[in-house]
Each structure stands twice: as structure tokens, then as C-alpha cells.
C-alpha positions in Angstrom: -7.3 -13.1 0.4 -8.1 -9.5 -0.8 -11.2 -9.0 -2.9 -12.2 -6.1 -5.0 -15.9 -5.3 -5.7 -16.8 -3.5 -8.9 -20.2 -1.8 -9.0 -22.3 -0.5 -11.9 -23.5 3.1 -11.9 -26.8 2.1 -10.3 -24.9 0.5 -7.4 -25.4 -3.2 -8.3 -22.4 -5.5 -8.0 -21.1 -6.4 -11.4 -17.8 -8.3 -10.6 -16.0 -9.5 -7.5 -12.4 -10.5 -8.0 -10.2 -12.1 -5.3 -6.5 -12.9 -5.4 -3.7 -13.9 -3.1 -2.1 -10.5 -3.7 0.9 -9.6 -5.7 4.5 -9.7 -4.6 5.5 -7.2 -7.3 7.0 -4.2 -5.7 5.9 -0.8 -7.0 7.8 2.4 -7.4 6.5 5.4 -5.4 4.9 6.7 -8.7 2.8 3.5 -8.9 4.5 1.9 -11.8 5.9 -1.6 -11.5 9.4 -1.7 -10.1 12.2 -3.0 -12.3 15.2 -1.6 -10.4 16.4 -0.9 -6.8 18.2 2.2 -5.6 22.0 1.4 -5.2 22.9 4.4 -3.1 25.3 3.3 -0.4 24.1 4.3 3.1 26.1 5.8 5.8 26.1 5.8 9.6 24.3 3.0 11.4 23.4 1.4 8.0 27.0 1.5 6.6 27.5 -1.2 4.0 23.9 -1.4 3.0 22.1 0.2 0.0 18.8 2.1 -0.1 17.0 -0.6 -2.1 14.0 1.7 -2.8 11.9 0.0 -5.6 12.2 2.1 -8.8 10.6 2.0 -12.2 12.8 2.9 -15.2 11.1 6.3 -15.5 12.1 7.4 -11.9 15.5 5.8 -11.7 18.6 7.9 -12.4 21.6 6.1 -13.9 24.8 6.8 -12.0 27.2 4.5 -13.9 27.3 1.0 -15.1 24.5 -1.0 -13.4 24.0 1.7 -10.7 20.6 3.3 -10.3 19.5 6.0 -7.8 16.1 7.0 -6.5 15.2 10.7 -7.0 16.2 11.7 -3.4 19.6 10.0 -3.5 20.2 11.2 -7.1 19.9 14.8 -5.7 22.1 14.0 -2.7 24.8 12.4 -5.0 24.8 15.4 -7.2 25.2 17.8 -4.3 28.1 15.6 -2.9 29.9 15.7 -6.3 29.6 19.5 -6.5 31.2 20.3 -3.1 34.5 22.2 -3.3 
């Protein structure tokens, strides 16, 4: 059970909070995740998706109900620009 100790400026303990943790996934930016990256992987992971946790701020919409993480959004853009 993780516990956090909060101290006052003089170093005395003010509050100790303990919890069983949170199962909420976080985006790399630290915000709560509300989406997953839907980029279809290639190679050995063919048939799977990235599933990187994303917040609505970091997700890039790539169609109806398709969201991409920043890395895969750039990759998808490069793939669509190829001659």
C-alpha cells in the first residue's frame, strides 16, 4: 500500500495518506488517459495496435473512432505523403 507523507515548511509531518493505488492509466504528458492509440503495428506484432494511453489533448484523430499517439500520427502522415 503506497503512502505519501506531506510535511510543513518546518519539516514536521502534517498529513500521511495511504491508498491501494490507482488503476487509471496516464498519458505520457501526465493527464488521465481517456483513449488508446489505434495505430496498426507491423512485423512481429502484426494484427495488434499500439494501445499507448492518451489524453484528449495529445491524441490525433485519424478518422471515425481512430486516435493516434504523437509518434504514430507523424508516421501515418509520412506514409500518406509518399509518392
